[in-house]
N, C-alpha and C positions, 0 to 999 in steps of 0.2 A: 472316643471320637464324639465330637459335639453333635447334639441332636439337630441343630439348624445350620444350614449353609446359606449365607447371604452373599450375593454376587453383585458387585458394582463395576463401573468401567475402569476407574483409575486406581492405582496403588495408593496414591496420596489420600484419596477419599476413603479407601478401605482402612487405612491406618487411623484416620480420624474417627470413623464410625466404630472401629474396634474398641475404642475407649469407652463407648457408651453402652455396649451390650455385654451381657454376662458370659460366664464360661460355657453356657449352652449354645453359644453362637461361634461359628468360625466365619470370618469375613475374607473373601477373596476377590481379586480383580480379574476381569476378562481382558484388560488392556484395550478397551475400545471394541470395535466390531470384530467378531471372530470369523465372519465369512462375508463374502461380497459376490457380486456378479462375476461369472467366469470371464477372464480376460481373453481366453482363446475364443475365436469367432465372435459372435454378437453377444452371447450371454443372455439372450432372450429368445424364447420359442415363439416366433411370430405366428406360426400355424397352429399353436396350442394356446390361443387366447392371450398371447403375449406373456406367458408364464416365465418368470425369471429362472435362470440357471445359476444356483448359488454353489460356491465351493469354499471350503475352509482355507483361510490364508495359511500357506505353508509355514510361516513364522509362528502361527498360533496353534499348531498341532500338539505341541507339548502342553500348552495351557489347557486346550480342550481335553486332552487325555487326563490331566490332573483333575479338572472340574467334573468329568464323567465319573471318576473314581469317588470323589468326595460326595457327589450328588446321590450316588447309589447307597452310600453309607449313611447319609442324613435322613432324618424322618421328614423334615420339611425343607424345601429349597425356596428361598426368598429372592426374587429378581428385583433389584433395587437400582436399576439404571435411571438416568435422568428423566424428568417428567415431560419432555417434549417428544415430537414425532421420532426423532433420531433415537432417543432413549428407549421409546416403546419398541422400535424395530430391533434394537439390540436385545431387549428382553425376549422378543419373539424368536430371534435367531438362536439365542441360548437355549430356549425351550425346545426348538426343533432339533438343533445339533446334538444337544445332550440327551435327547429323547426323554424329556422329563415327564413324569406321570402327572397329569393335570390335578389329580386328587391330592397330591402332596406338594403342589407348586403354588406359590402366592406371589402376586405382584404388588409392590409397595412404591409409593412416590413421596417425595418431600422436596420443598424448595429451599431448605436451608439445612446445614449439617450441624444441628444442635441436639443435645440429649432429648429435650422435649419433643422436637420434630421427629426424631428417629423412633422413639418409644411410641408416639402417637401414630406414626405410619404403620408400625408392627401391629398395633391394636386395630387398625382399619385397612386390612389388605383388600385388594380387588383382583379381578381377572385382567388378562392382557386385553387392551383396547385394540381390536383388529381394524377398526376404522382408521386409527392413527397409523397403524402398521401399513395399511393400504395406501394412505396418503404419502408415506415415505417411499413405499415401493413405486408408486406412480411417478414421483419426482425422479427417483433413481433410474427407472426404465426410460422415461422420456428423455432424460439427459443422456443416457447411453445411446438411444436411437439417434438423437440429433448429432452427438459427437462421433459416433461410429460411421455414420453415413456422410457427414460433411467433411470430416478430417481427411479421408482418402481423396475426396474430390479436390480439396485444397492442394494435396500433394501433386495431383495431376495438372491442375490448372494454374497454380501459383508457385509453390516451392515445396520440396520434401520436408518432412518432420514438423509440419504445422498442425494446429488443432483448432477446432471450433467448439463452442459450447452455447447452450441456450441462454444462460445468464451472462457468462463472460463476454460473449460477442456483443451483447447489447451494451454492456458497460464500456467496451472499447468504442462502440458507436457514439456514445455520449461524449467521450473524450475527443474523438476525431471531429465530430460536428462542432464542438466548442473551438477547436483549432481552426476550422474553416471560418467560423464567425470572427475569430481574431484576424485571420488573413484578409477578410473582406472589410474589416473595420477601417474607417478613415477618421482620423482625429480632427476635431475642430477646436478653435481656441477662443477664449474670452478673457477679459481683464477683471479680476476680483479686487475690490477696493477694501482695504482694512486700515484702521487708524488707531493710534494710541492717544487718548485724551487725558488731560490732567486738570483737576479742579483747583479751586483756590487754596485748599488745604494741602495740596501736593499729592493727593491720592491719584493713582493711575489705573486705567482699565482700557481693555481693547474692545473695539467695535467693528462691525462689518456693515458695508453699505447694502441696502435692500435690493440692489440690482447689479448686473454685470454688464460690461461694455464689450461688444464684439470687435470694435476697431480701436487701434492704439490712439488714433486722433481724438476719439470721443473721450477716452480715459484721460488723455493729456489735457483736453479742454476742461474736464471736470476738476482736475487738480489745480488748474489755473484759477478757476472760480473759488477754490477753497483757500487760496493764499491769504486773502484779506477778509474772509468771512468770520463773523463773530458767532461761534458755536455756543449753543446752550441746550440744556435738557428740555425736551418738549413734553415728555410724559414718563411717569414711573408707575408700573403696574406690579402688584403683588398678588399672587393667587396660590392657593394650596394645591399640592400635587402629591401623588403617592406612587410607590413602586411595589409591585407584587412579586413574590418569589417564583422561581421556575419550579416545574414539577420534579419529582424524584427521577432518577435516571432510568431510561430504557437502555437496551443494548446500543441502539443507534446514537442516542444523545450522549452516552458515556464515551463511545468511540470518538464522537465529534469533539467533545470537551477536552478529552485527554490529548487529542491531536492538536487542538488549538493552543491549549495551555502549556503542554509539556513536550509537544513535538513527537509524541509516541505514534507509531504506525498503528493502524487498526488491528493488525494481527498481534502486535506486541501488547496492546491494551487488553485484548481477549485472553492472552496467555497469563498476564498478571492477574486479571480478574478471576480466571479459572483457579489459579493457585490460591487466591484468597478464599474462594468458595470451598475448595477441597479441604482447606485448613479450618473451615467452619466459621470464618469471619464475616462473610457476606452471603446474601441469598443468591439464588440461581442467576447466572449472568447472561442468559439468553432469554430475553423477554421483550415484548412490545407493549406491556401494560405499565401504566403509571399509578396503578392502585397500590395502596398500602393496607395491610391487614389491620383489624381492630387491635390486635396485640401490638403491632408496630406503632400505631397512632398513640396508644397509651404510653408506650415506652418513650416515644419522642416527646410527648407532653410532659411526662415526669422529668425527663432530662432537661428540657428547656426551662421549665418552671423552677427546678432546683438550681440551675446555673444562673439564670437571668431574671427570674421573677415571672409571676402570672401574666403581666401585661405583654410579655413577649410571645406568649403561646397563642396560636390560632389554628385549631384543628381543621384540616382541609381534606376533602375527598376529591382527588383529581379524576377526571374521566378522559380517556384517550379519544382522539379524533381519527386515529389510524384505522382504516377498514380492515376487518378480519383480526383485529387485536384480540388476544386471549385474556379477557378480563378476569378470569379465574386465577390467573397468575399474579404475582406481585411485581412491583418495580424492584430495581436493584437497591438494596439497603443493607446496613450493617445488621448482623444478628444480635449484637449487644451494643446499644448506642452509648452505654457508659464507658465502653472501651475506646479511649481516645487515640491510641496508636496500635496498629496491627500490621503484620507482614514480616517476612524474614529478611528483606533487604530494603534499601532506600526506595527502589522503584515501586515495590508492592505497597510500602507505607504511603507513598504519594497518592497512589490510586485509592487506597482505603480512606485517606484523609479527604480526598475529593468527594467520595461517595458519602461519607459521614456528614460533611458540611452541607452538601446538596440536600440530603434527607432531612436534617434538622431544619435547614432554612425553609424547606417546603412547608413546614408546620409552624412557622413563626409569623408574627404580625407583619403587616405591610409597613414599609418605611414611609414616614410622613415628612414631606418636604415643603418648603416655601419657595416658590419660583418667582424670581424678580426679572422683569423685562424693562430695560431703560431705553427709551427712544430719544435720539439726538437729531436735531434738525440738520439740514445741509443747504448749500447755496442754491440747489435746485429743488423746488418744492415737490417735485415728483418722487424724490427719493429721500430716504432717511437712514441714519446709522442706528444699529441695534446692538445692545449688549445683554446677554443672558447670564443669569447666575442662579444657583440653587443652594439653599441652606437646609441642612438636615435638622428637622425639629425633633423627630424620634427615629432612631436608627433601625428598630425592628430587626428583620432578618439580616440586614447589612452588618450587624454585629458578628454574625457567623460567616456569611458568604458575601465578601466585599466585592460588589459589582465592579468598582473602579479597578480592582486588581485582577479579578477573575475573567472579566469579559473583554473581548477585543473591540467590540463595536464602539465607534467614536461617540455615538449618541449617548452612551452610558457614562461618558467621562464628565465629571462635575467640575465646574469652574470655581466652586467655593463661594465664600462670602464677598459681596460687593461693598464698596465704601458707601457710607450714608449719602443719599442723593435725593433731591427734591426737584420738582418741575421748576424751570426758570433758572437753575444753577448755570453760571457762566463756565465755559470750558475753553481751554487752549489745546491746540494739537501739538504733540511733539513730533509726530511724523504721520504722513498718510501715504500708503503704498498702493500702487496699482501693479499687480503681478499677473503676467500672462499664464493662464492655466489651460491645459488641454483636456478634452474629454478622455476618459480612460477606456481602454479596450476591455472586452469581456474577460474576466479573470479565468485563468486555467483552474481546473479542479484541484483542490487538495484532497487528501484521503477523506477528510471530514466532510467537505462539501459534496464529494461524490456520493458518500453514504447517504447524506441528506437528500440529494436528488433522486437516488434510487428508491429511497423510502417514500418520497413524495409521489413518485410514479407508480409505486406498488410493485417494484421489481425486487424480487428476493425477499427474504425474511431474516430475522435476527441472526440465525445460524449461518447465513450465506454471505453476508457482507465481507467479512474478513477473508474467507477462502477465495472469493471472487477477485478481490483486489490483489491478493497474493498470486493468483493464477495469471492474471494479465501482465503482471510485472515479471514473473518468472518466465513466461512465454516470450518475452521481449516485444510484445505488442505496444507496451507503454513503458515509459521510463520516468523516474523522478530525478530531475537534474536541475542544475542552476543555469538559467538562461540569462545571458548578460544584458540583453536588450540593445537598444540603439541610442547613441548619444544625440541629444536634441537641444537646440538653443531656445531659450525663452527670455522675454524682455521684462525688466522690472523698472518701474518709474517710481522714484522716491521724492516726496515733497517734504522738505525739512528746512526750517529757517527761511521760508519764502523762496527757496531755490528748488528747482526740479532737476534731479539727476537721472540719467538713463543708463541702466546697467544691462549687459548681456550675460546671462548665466547659462550653465549647462546642466541638464538632468538626464537620467537614464530612463528611457521610455520602454515599457514592455518587459522589464526585467522581472524574473520570478525565481524563487528558490524553493526546492522541495515540492514543486507542483507536478501534476501528472500531465505529460504530453505524449502524443502518439509517435511511434517510430515509423519509418518508411514501410516496413513490412506490416505494421498494424494498420496503416492507411490502405495499403493494397488489399489486404485480407478483408477489411471492412467494405471497401468499394465493391469487391467481388460478391460478397455475401448480400449486401444491400441490393445489388443489381439483380441477382437471381433468387434470393430468398428474403425479399423485403418483408414478407408476412412474419417469418420466424424472428427477424430482427426488429420488428415493430415493438414499440413500448407497450402498446395495447395488448398484443399477443402474450407477452411475457407477464404482464400484470394479470391478464385473464387466466393464464395457467395457474398463477398463485391462488386466485380466487377458486378455481376448480379443485386445487389441492385442499383448500379449506372446506369445500363442500364434501369432498371424499372423507375428510377427517370428521366431519359432522354426520356422516352416514347418509347424506342426501343423494349420492350418486355412486355408481360402480366404476372403479378406476380402469378396468380393462376396456370398457366401452369407450371411455374418453380417449384412451391411447389409440384404440383401433380407428376411431374417427379421424384422429390427427394423422396417423401413419400412412393411410391410403394415399392422400394427396401429397404428402411430403415425399414419400418414396418415389412416386411418379415424377415429381419435380427433380429429384436427384438424378434419376435415370435420364431424363430429358436434358438436363444441364451437362451431364457427363458426355452426351453425344453431340451437343450443339455448341456449348460455350467455348469461346476462344481462351487462349492462355492470358493470364493477367500478370504483367510484370512491371506495371507502372512506366512502360517504355515511353520515352519522349525524345524526339530528334532536336538536337541543340544547334546544329549547323553543319558545315562541311570543313574538313581538315584542309587548310590551304596547301600543305606539303604533298598530300596524296590524292586529294580530291574525293576522299571517302567520307561517308556520313559519320557524324559524331553523335552517338546515342547514349542516353543515360537510362538505366533500367535496374531491376532487382536481379541479382545473380544468385548462384547457389549458396554463397556464404555471406551475402549482404549486398548493398547498393553499389553498382559499378558504372563506370563510363567505358564505352568501347569505340574504337575507330575501325570502321569497316563492318560489313554484314557477315553473319555466320554462313550465309549461303555462298559467299565468294570463295574463290580458289585459295587465295592467301588468307591465312588465319587473322582474325581481328586482334588488335592490341587492347589490353584491358588495364584499368586502374581503379582501385577502390576509393570510395569517397572518404573524406576525413570527417572527424567528429565535428558536429555543428553544421555539416552540409547535408542537404536533403535532395531527393529526386525532384521534388516540386519546384525548388527554388534555385538550384545550382545554375550558374550562368555558363555560357560557352567558354568565356575567358578563364573562369575558375576551373572548369573541366579540363581544358588544355594544359593548365599548370600541373595537373596531376601526372601528366605523361613525362614530366621532366625528372621524375624519380625512377630509379635511385640516382641521387646526385653524387658524383665522385668529387670528394672534397680535397683530396691530396694524399700524401703519404706521411704516416707517423710510425716511427720505429721500423721503417722499411716495409710497412704493410699499408694497403690502401684503406682509407676511411671513406665510408659512404653513408648518406642519409637516405632513408626510405620510409615508406608507409606500409605497415602491415595490418593484419586483421584487428590487432589490439592497439593500433595507433602508430605514430611516427617513432622511429628509432635510429640510433647510430650503430653501424656495424664496423668492427675492426678485429682482425685476427680471428675470424670465425666466432666472435663473441658479440652479443647484442646489448645495447645500452638504451634504455627508454629515454626519449626526449622529454624534458619537463614541459608542463603545460604552457609556461610563458614563452617557450622557444618555438618560432615558426619554422617548420621543416623547409619551407621554400626560401627562406632568407638567412637561416642560421649560418654563422661563419665557421671556417675551418678551426680557428683558435677556440671557439666555443665548444666545438665537438671534442677537441682534445681535453678541455676542462671537464666535460661530462665523463669522458673515459677515465680520467685520473681521479675524479671524485668518487666514481663507483669502485675503483681499485682501492682507494683509501678506506672506503667503508668496508670492503671485503677484508682488508688487512686488520681493521679494528675488530671485525667479527670473527676472525680466524683464531682459534684456540690452539690448534696443533696440526702440523703437517708431517708426512713421513717420506723421507728421501727414497726409500725402497718401493713405495707405492704412491707416486706423485698425485694421482687422481683421487686419492682418499684424503679427505680433510675433515677435521672436527671443527664445527662452526658454532657460533652463538646466534640464535634466531629470536624471533618475537616471542616464541613459547619456550625458550630455553635452549640448551646445547643439543646438537644433533650431528650425525655423521653424514657427509655428502659423498656419494660415490656413484659414478656412472649415471648421472642425471636422476638419481634417486636420493631421497633423504630418509634416514633411519633414526628413530627416537633413542635417546639415552635416558635411562632411568634417573629420576630425580635424586635418588639416594647415591648415585654414582658421581664421583668427582671426575669430570672429563679430562683434567690434566693428568690423571694417573693411568688413563687407558693406553695400552700398548697396541701395536698393529694387530697382534693376534686377538686381543680383546675386541677390537673393532670388527675384525673378520667374523668373530663368533656372533656378535650382535647382528651383523648383516645376514649371516647364515640362518639365525633363528627368527629373523623378521618374517611376518606373514607375506606371502607372495602378492604382488599387485593383481588386481582383478583382470583376468584375461591374459595374464603373463606368468611365466614360470619364474620361481625364485632364482636369483642369480648371485652366487657368492663371488668374491674377488678371485679372479683366475690367476693361477700360478704361471710363471713364465714357461712356455712350452717351446719345444723345438719346432721349426717350420714344418707345416703339414706336407705330407707327400702328395704328389700330383694325383695319385690314384684316389686318395682320401678326398681331395678337393672335388674331383669329378663326381665321386659318390654323393658328396654334400649337395652339389648342384642338382643331381638327379632327384634327391629327396625333396629339395625345395620345389623343383618342377612338379613332382607328383602331388605335393601338398597343395600347390597353386591350382593344379588341375582339379583336384578333389574339391577344393574350396569353390572353384567356378561352377562345378556340377551342383554342389549344395545350394549355391546362390540361385542358379537356374531353376533348381527344383522348387526352392522357396517361392520364386517369382511365379512359377506355374501354379503352385498351390494357392497363392494369394489371388491370382487371376480367376481360378475356378471358384474360390469362395465368393469373390465379388460378383 
C-alpha cells in the first residue's frame, strides 16, 4: 500500500496528477462534495448559533468508505482540492468525515496541473484555512435560510413548486426590469445622410453627414440643395493612433468572449474550461484576477520573441479594478504556451485557442495605426461630410488576436486604406441617401452581458455566474428564445443623377435571438419578492453580502454573527408576509363575455398562464383556456383571449374519425383517432384548414412508417423502431433500448419480450412485461381488484394528510 493518499475532487484531475507522482502516492477522487446541509428540515440549527447540520450524500457513502480505509492505511493524507473557498470547504469536509488525524494530514493547493506545480505544492503544504471554510459556510447557510423560508411562501402566495434564492432572484430582477424598460421605450426617428463620392481618378469612398434630420421635409430639402453643388475636399487630417491589447481572461471575461464569439452558454464554457484544466492544459478557470505569474510572463515573452521577433514583445502587469478580486491568483492562461493545440474535441480546442491567443496578445506590443479623417464640404455651411479610415503601420498584438475578426463592436471595424486625397480635390457624388433610422430599444441581456452586469454590480463571484444562469433557466423564470419583433416601415430618399426617389422599406424592430427574457411566472415571482422583500432583492444587499463573505475569508469578522444579524429581521418579515400578503397571480380583468355577461380574467394558473370566463366563487364553474406561445399575461388583448375559447376546433371527419385542433400545455396539436400530432410552428391553430390537418396526420404516419423496422401480428402494440439514438422497442407507451451489437431485424417476438422483461423499471412504477392473452376475469376477481385500489387510495390519502400535518407543524 502506498505511503501517501492524495485526494482531489474529480477523477479526470486524479488521472492527470497520477502521472506526476511516484509509486509512493495513490491519487483518489472524492467526486466533488461528499456531504452537504441536510435536506430534511432546515439543515441549520438556528438556536445553536446557526451551526450547519451536515450529512453524507447517500450516493457518496461507498466513496467515503473507500477513502476511510485508504486514509487509515496511509502514513500521510494530502488534501488537494481546488484553491478557492469551495475547494477549501471540500478539504475540510473530507478531514471531518474521514476523521483524519491532523498530525498526518496536509493541505496543498496549485493553480495548474503540471509536474512542476504539483511537486512544488507537495514541498510546501499548509493547514486548512478555516477562514475560507467559514466564508463558504456563511454563503451556504445564508442561501439555505433565504431559499428555505421564501420558497414555501411562494408556494402559498403564488404557485406550488416555485423557488427563490439570494442571487438567482436578483438575476431574474435584472432581466425583468430590462423587459420593463423595453415595454416603456418609445422609438423616435431621424434621417441619416450618407454619400458615395468619386474623385477624378475614379476612386470611391463613403461619407456621412455630420448631422441628422428629424423631419423628412428637412432631409428632402438638403438633398435638393445637393443636386447642383460642386463638392470638394475641405480638409485632410492624418494623426497617429494606437490600440492596446485586452488583459488575459478572468472567469467572467472568458464566459463573455466565448458567448459572443462562439455562442457557447456560460455553463458550457465552464465545462470545457474545467476539462482543459483537469487535463493540465490551462490554469484554474475560476478566478477574478488578471495577474500573470513571473513564470508565465517569461514563457509568453520567449514564445512571442521566438515566433515574431523582439519588437512584438511588451511585458505587461495588469491590475484588476474588481473589488475583492484575489490578486494572489492568476488569470486563466495556458500552462505551456508553446503548445498551439490542446483539447480532446473541437469545442475544447476552440476554447484553448481563444485562451492562448488572448494570453499572448496581452503581452505583445501595441498596434500602431495612422488615422485619416477626410472632411468634405456640403451645400449648407453648418454641416459637412466625413470619411474615416485607418491604416496599420505596425500590427503588434493584432498579428495574434485579430480585433476585426474577434470583436463584435462596430467601433473596432477598420475601413482600410483610403485613396490618395488632398484638400481642394473636386468630387462628384454617385448617390446621396437619406435613410430614416429609429432609436433602438434597450437590448435584452445575453448570457455574456448578464454576467458583465452582475460583475459590475458586485453580485456573485466567478464560481456563481454559471450556476445562477442555469438555475433561472431551469426554473422557467427566464427563457432564451427567438423574438420575432414587429414589422415597421421606414423611408429612404435616394438622390442619383439629379433625381430624388422615395422608397418605403420594411424592417424587423425589436427582434432578438438567444437573448434572455422573463416568463410570466418569472415576472410574477419578481413582483411579489420586490414588493415584500425589496431589501433582499436589492443590488446593494447582494453586493454587500459578497463583501462580507470576503471579510470572513480574510478573518476580519465571524460568520455566525453576520448571519444572526440578518436572520432576525428577515424571519420576522417572512412571518408577517405569510399572515398579511395577498395571493399574487398577475390577475387582470380584460372585459366581459358578451354571451354570458361574465368577467373575462387572465391570470397565472397551476400549470401556467390561463384565461377564464367567470369567477371561481360563482355557482357555475368558470371556463378555462391556456395562453399560446408568444402570448403573455401583461399584453394579451380581450379579442385574442376570446379566440382561445374557440378550441378545440372540430375540423371534420377523416377515415370516419373526427379531426380536432386544440392547444395543450406543450403547444397546439391535431387529434385524430386518439392520436396526437404536433402542429408545426408556421401553422396557426386558429386558421389552419381541414386539408392541412390531414397533411400533418399523413406526414407523421409516413415518418413512422419510415422509422418502423419490424411489427408483429400476434402483438400489434409492440414495434421495433428507428430513433434519433438508434433502434429501440416501443411497447405500451414505453421505449426499450436495443444493444448496439444486436441487429434489430433478427429479433423475434420472444427476444423483444425478454429485453422488456430485463429492462430496469421506471422510477415510481413497476416493471411490466408484455401480457399474455388471458381469459376474461371473473366478477369476483374484479370486485376484489376494486377493493384493493380503494384501500390503496385511502392509504395514500392518509399518507398525504399526514405529510401535510407534519409540514404544517415544521413551519
